[in-house]
C-alpha positions as YAML, in Angstrom:
chain: A
units: angstrom
residues:
- id: 1
  name: UNK
  ca: [5.13, 16.73, 191.88]
- id: 2
  name: UNK
  ca: [8.75, 17.86, 192.42]
- id: 3
  name: UNK
  ca: [8.26, 20.48, 189.74]
- id: 4
  name: UNK
  ca: [5.23, 21.93, 191.58]
- id: 5
  name: UNK
  ca: [7.14, 22.01, 194.86]
- id: 6
  name: UNK
  ca: [10.05, 23.78, 193.17]
- id: 7
  name: UNK
  ca: [7.68, 26.33, 191.62]
- id: 8
  name: UNK
  ca: [6.06, 26.97, 195.03]
- id: 9
  name: UNK
  ca: [9.46, 27.44, 196.67]
- id: 10
  name: UNK
  ca: [10.53, 29.88, 193.94]
- id: 11
  name: UNK
  ca: [7.29, 31.85, 194.30]
- id: 12
  name: UNK
  ca: [7.69, 32.04, 198.08]
- id: 13
  name: UNK
  ca: [11.27, 33.25, 197.72]
- id: 14
  name: UNK
  ca: [10.20, 35.87, 195.17]
- id: 15
  name: UNK
  ca: [7.42, 37.12, 197.43]
- id: 16
  name: UNK
  ca: [9.72, 37.32, 200.46]
- id: 17
  name: UNK
  ca: [12.39, 39.16, 198.45]
- id: 18
  name: UNK
  ca: [9.78, 41.61, 197.13]
- id: 19
  name: UNK
  ca: [8.45, 42.19, 200.66]
- id: 20
  name: UNK
  ca: [11.97, 42.82, 201.99]
- id: 21
  name: UNK
  ca: [12.74, 45.19, 199.12]
- id: 22
  name: UNK
  ca: [9.53, 47.14, 199.81]
- id: 23
  name: UNK
  ca: [10.44, 47.29, 203.50]
- id: 24
  name: UNK
  ca: [13.97, 48.52, 202.74]
- id: 25
  name: UNK
  ca: [12.84, 51.10, 200.17]
- id: 26
  name: UNK
  ca: [12.97, 54.64, 201.56]
- id: 27
  name: UNK
  ca: [10.01, 56.90, 201.08]
- id: 28
  name: UNK
  ca: [10.59, 60.27, 199.45]
- id: 29
  name: UNK
  ca: [11.00, 63.39, 201.55]
- id: 30
  name: UNK
  ca: [10.19, 66.95, 200.59]
- id: 31
  name: UNK
  ca: [12.87, 68.80, 198.63]
- id: 32
  name: UNK
  ca: [14.67, 71.61, 200.46]
- id: 33
  name: UNK
  ca: [13.64, 74.83, 198.72]
- id: 34
  name: UNK
  ca: [13.69, 78.42, 199.98]
- id: 35
  name: UNK
  ca: [10.25, 80.01, 199.84]
- id: 36
  name: UNK
  ca: [8.65, 82.69, 202.07]
- id: 37
  name: UNK
  ca: [6.36, 82.82, 205.04]
- id: 38
  name: UNK
  ca: [3.35, 85.11, 204.86]
- id: 39
  name: UNK
  ca: [5.45, 88.00, 206.25]
- id: 40
  name: UNK
  ca: [8.06, 87.69, 203.49]
- id: 41
  name: UNK
  ca: [10.71, 85.92, 205.61]
- id: 42
  name: UNK
  ca: [12.71, 83.10, 204.06]
- id: 43
  name: UNK
  ca: [11.44, 79.63, 204.95]
- id: 44
  name: UNK
  ca: [13.11, 76.42, 203.78]
- id: 45
  name: UNK
  ca: [10.76, 73.55, 203.07]
- id: 46
  name: UNK
  ca: [13.14, 71.17, 204.89]
- id: 47
  name: UNK
  ca: [11.72, 72.80, 208.03]
- id: 48
  name: UNK
  ca: [8.23, 71.48, 207.36]
- id: 49
  name: UNK
  ca: [7.75, 69.14, 210.29]
- id: 50
  name: UNK
  ca: [5.49, 68.44, 213.21]
- id: 51
  name: UNK
  ca: [7.36, 66.78, 216.11]
- id: 52
  name: UNK
  ca: [6.78, 63.24, 214.83]
- id: 53
  name: UNK
  ca: [3.14, 63.79, 213.94]
- id: 54
  name: UNK
  ca: [1.58, 63.81, 210.45]
- id: 55
  name: UNK
  ca: [1.79, 66.83, 208.16]
- id: 56
  name: UNK
  ca: [-0.43, 67.86, 205.27]
- id: 57
  name: UNK
  ca: [1.18, 69.98, 202.54]
- id: 58
  name: UNK
  ca: [-1.26, 71.67, 200.18]
- id: 59
  name: UNK
  ca: [-0.24, 73.66, 197.11]
- id: 60
  name: UNK
  ca: [-2.97, 76.12, 196.23]
- id: 61
  name: UNK
  ca: [-3.67, 79.56, 194.76]
- id: 62
  name: UNK
  ca: [-6.18, 82.32, 195.43]
- id: 63
  name: UNK
  ca: [-7.43, 82.03, 191.84]
- id: 64
  name: UNK
  ca: [-7.98, 78.24, 192.06]
- id: 65
  name: UNK
  ca: [-11.61, 77.44, 192.97]
- id: 66
  name: UNK
  ca: [-10.99, 73.70, 193.67]
- id: 67
  name: UNK
  ca: [-8.02, 74.64, 195.88]
- id: 68
  name: UNK
  ca: [-10.16, 76.97, 197.94]
- id: 69
  name: UNK
  ca: [-12.99, 74.43, 198.15]
- id: 70
  name: UNK
  ca: [-10.57, 71.79, 199.45]
- id: 71
  name: UNK
  ca: [-9.00, 74.06, 202.07]
- id: 72
  name: UNK
  ca: [-12.43, 75.31, 203.17]
- id: 73
  name: UNK
  ca: [-13.70, 71.73, 203.56]
- id: 74
  name: UNK
  ca: [-10.68, 70.86, 205.68]
- id: 75
  name: UNK
  ca: [-11.04, 74.09, 207.69]
- id: 76
  name: UNK
  ca: [-14.47, 72.92, 208.85]
- id: 77
  name: UNK
  ca: [-12.86, 69.85, 210.43]
- id: 78
  name: UNK
  ca: [-9.30, 71.01, 211.08]
- id: 79
  name: UNK
  ca: [-9.63, 71.85, 214.76]
- id: 80
  name: UNK
  ca: [-10.99, 68.35, 215.47]
- id: 81
  name: UNK
  ca: [-8.27, 66.77, 213.32]
- id: 82
  name: UNK
  ca: [-5.57, 68.60, 215.28]
- id: 83
  name: UNK
  ca: [-7.11, 67.66, 218.59]
- id: 84
  name: UNK
  ca: [-7.38, 63.97, 217.67]
- id: 85
  name: UNK
  ca: [-4.17, 63.45, 215.65]
- id: 86
  name: UNK
  ca: [-1.91, 66.47, 216.18]
- id: 87
  name: UNK
  ca: [-1.74, 66.96, 212.39]
- id: 88
  name: UNK
  ca: [-0.41, 70.23, 210.99]
- id: 89
  name: UNK
  ca: [-1.29, 71.68, 207.60]
- id: 90
  name: UNK
  ca: [1.06, 73.83, 205.54]
- id: 91
  name: UNK
  ca: [-0.85, 75.69, 202.81]
- id: 92
  name: UNK
  ca: [1.70, 76.80, 200.23]
- id: 93
  name: UNK
  ca: [0.36, 79.41, 197.84]
- id: 94
  name: UNK
  ca: [1.72, 79.39, 194.30]
- id: 95
  name: UNK
  ca: [0.36, 82.87, 193.61]
- id: 96
  name: UNK
  ca: [2.96, 84.78, 191.60]
- id: 97
  name: UNK
  ca: [4.41, 88.23, 192.32]
- id: 98
  name: UNK
  ca: [1.32, 89.91, 190.82]
- id: 99
  name: UNK
  ca: [-1.21, 88.09, 193.01]
- id: 100
  name: UNK
  ca: [0.77, 87.11, 196.12]
- id: 101
  name: UNK
  ca: [-0.21, 90.32, 197.93]
- id: 102
  name: UNK
  ca: [-3.76, 88.93, 198.00]
- id: 103
  name: UNK
  ca: [-2.81, 85.83, 199.97]
- id: 104
  name: UNK
  ca: [-2.56, 87.26, 203.52]
- id: 105
  name: UNK
  ca: [-5.88, 89.16, 203.42]
- id: 106
  name: UNK
  ca: [-7.53, 86.17, 201.74]
- id: 107
  name: UNK
  ca: [-6.34, 83.76, 204.44]
- id: 108
  name: UNK
  ca: [-7.25, 86.18, 207.22]
- id: 109
  name: UNK
  ca: [-10.74, 86.52, 205.75]
- id: 110
  name: UNK
  ca: [-11.18, 82.74, 205.78]
- id: 111
  name: UNK
  ca: [-9.84, 82.42, 209.37]
- id: 112
  name: UNK
  ca: [-7.65, 79.50, 208.35]
- id: 113
  name: UNK
  ca: [-5.52, 78.13, 211.16]
- id: 114
  name: UNK
  ca: [-2.99, 76.71, 208.70]
- id: 115
  name: UNK
  ca: [0.64, 77.70, 208.38]
- id: 116
  name: UNK
  ca: [0.59, 79.65, 205.12]
- id: 117
  name: UNK
  ca: [3.70, 79.94, 202.95]
- id: 118
  name: UNK
  ca: [4.38, 81.57, 199.58]
- id: 119
  name: UNK
  ca: [6.04, 79.90, 196.60]
- id: 120
  name: UNK
  ca: [6.02, 83.06, 194.46]
- id: 121
  name: UNK
  ca: [8.47, 81.72, 191.84]
- id: 122
  name: UNK
  ca: [7.00, 78.17, 191.87]
- id: 123
  name: UNK
  ca: [10.40, 76.77, 192.90]
- id: 124
  name: UNK
  ca: [8.89, 74.31, 195.37]
- id: 125
  name: UNK
  ca: [6.13, 73.39, 192.93]
- id: 126
  name: UNK
  ca: [8.75, 72.54, 190.29]
- id: 127
  name: UNK
  ca: [10.93, 70.65, 192.78]
- id: 128
  name: UNK
  ca: [7.89, 68.54, 193.70]
- id: 129
  name: UNK
  ca: [7.18, 67.99, 189.99]
- id: 130
  name: UNK
  ca: [3.65, 69.32, 190.40]
- id: 131
  name: UNK
  ca: [1.84, 70.42, 187.26]
- id: 132
  name: UNK
  ca: [-1.64, 71.21, 188.55]
- id: 133
  name: UNK
  ca: [-3.20, 72.54, 191.73]
- id: 134
  name: UNK
  ca: [-4.72, 71.71, 194.05]
- id: 135
  name: UNK
  ca: [-1.96, 69.31, 195.01]
- id: 136
  name: UNK
  ca: [-1.80, 67.69, 198.41]
- id: 137
  name: UNK
  ca: [0.58, 65.29, 200.06]
- id: 138
  name: UNK
  ca: [0.70, 63.75, 203.51]
- id: 139
  name: UNK
  ca: [3.93, 63.21, 205.42]
- id: 140
  name: UNK
  ca: [4.31, 60.66, 208.18]
- id: 141
  name: UNK
  ca: [5.99, 61.51, 211.49]
- id: 142
  name: UNK
  ca: [9.41, 60.93, 209.89]
- id: 143
  name: UNK
  ca: [8.73, 63.52, 207.18]
- id: 144
  name: UNK
  ca: [8.29, 60.92, 204.44]
- id: 145
  name: UNK
  ca: [5.66, 61.41, 201.74]
- id: 146
  name: UNK
  ca: [3.17, 58.58, 202.19]
- id: 147
  name: UNK
  ca: [0.30, 59.85, 200.02]
- id: 148
  name: UNK
  ca: [-0.33, 62.48, 197.38]
- id: 149
  name: UNK
  ca: [-2.98, 63.56, 194.93]
- id: 150
  name: UNK
  ca: [-3.93, 66.31, 192.52]
- id: 151
  name: UNK
  ca: [-7.44, 67.75, 192.15]
- id: 152
  name: UNK
  ca: [-10.32, 67.91, 194.59]
- id: 153
  name: UNK
  ca: [-13.71, 66.27, 194.78]
- id: 154
  name: UNK
  ca: [-16.16, 67.11, 197.57]
- id: 155
  name: UNK
  ca: [-15.82, 64.57, 200.34]
- id: 156
  name: UNK
  ca: [-12.22, 63.61, 199.55]
- id: 157
  name: UNK
  ca: [-11.15, 65.25, 202.81]
- id: 158
  name: UNK
  ca: [-12.59, 62.16, 204.55]
- id: 159
  name: UNK
  ca: [-9.91, 60.05, 202.82]
- id: 160
  name: UNK
  ca: [-7.24, 62.49, 203.95]
- id: 161
  name: UNK
  ca: [-8.46, 62.22, 207.53]
- id: 162
  name: UNK
  ca: [-8.49, 58.40, 207.44]
- id: 163
  name: UNK
  ca: [-4.89, 58.38, 206.22]
- id: 164
  name: UNK
  ca: [-3.86, 60.79, 208.97]
- id: 165
  name: UNK
  ca: [-5.56, 58.66, 211.62]
- id: 166
  name: UNK
  ca: [-3.83, 55.53, 210.31]
- id: 167
  name: UNK
  ca: [-0.45, 57.27, 210.62]
- id: 168
  name: UNK
  ca: [-1.09, 58.21, 214.24]
- id: 169
  name: UNK
  ca: [-1.98, 54.60, 215.12]
- id: 170
  name: UNK
  ca: [1.36, 53.27, 213.83]
...
């Protein structure tokens, strides 16, 4: 009997220590990397923020069909998302020097309301340790990465929206 009580006490201590460690652990933030805005001006990724509201960061390319499908699916709902949660989306193109000139006309043609940035040398992509696009991450109001994924499946934007809504409720 004493042995069982001792085991229970040890388990409870372990669980409470694990919970405290998880609480104390800091979430990752975006690396600070100089990239460009759509007009060619320098933009540092440390400036990706949204006044304490959630942020979506999407790495994409004009040649990436799943990337475009994901951003188009979000575009259909984006205005409502912004109105309800205040979320902001930064679409960071990884088009290289040969294809980056296509980005601005492409975005204009799609009427995307996103903030579009250019990572022409893939410096930000490398700093984020991203191998494949589309890549998306969600930042909480403190700029901490709380969720990320690679690839796109139709309907996955609903999961993104649920995560954003949960961040606004906190």
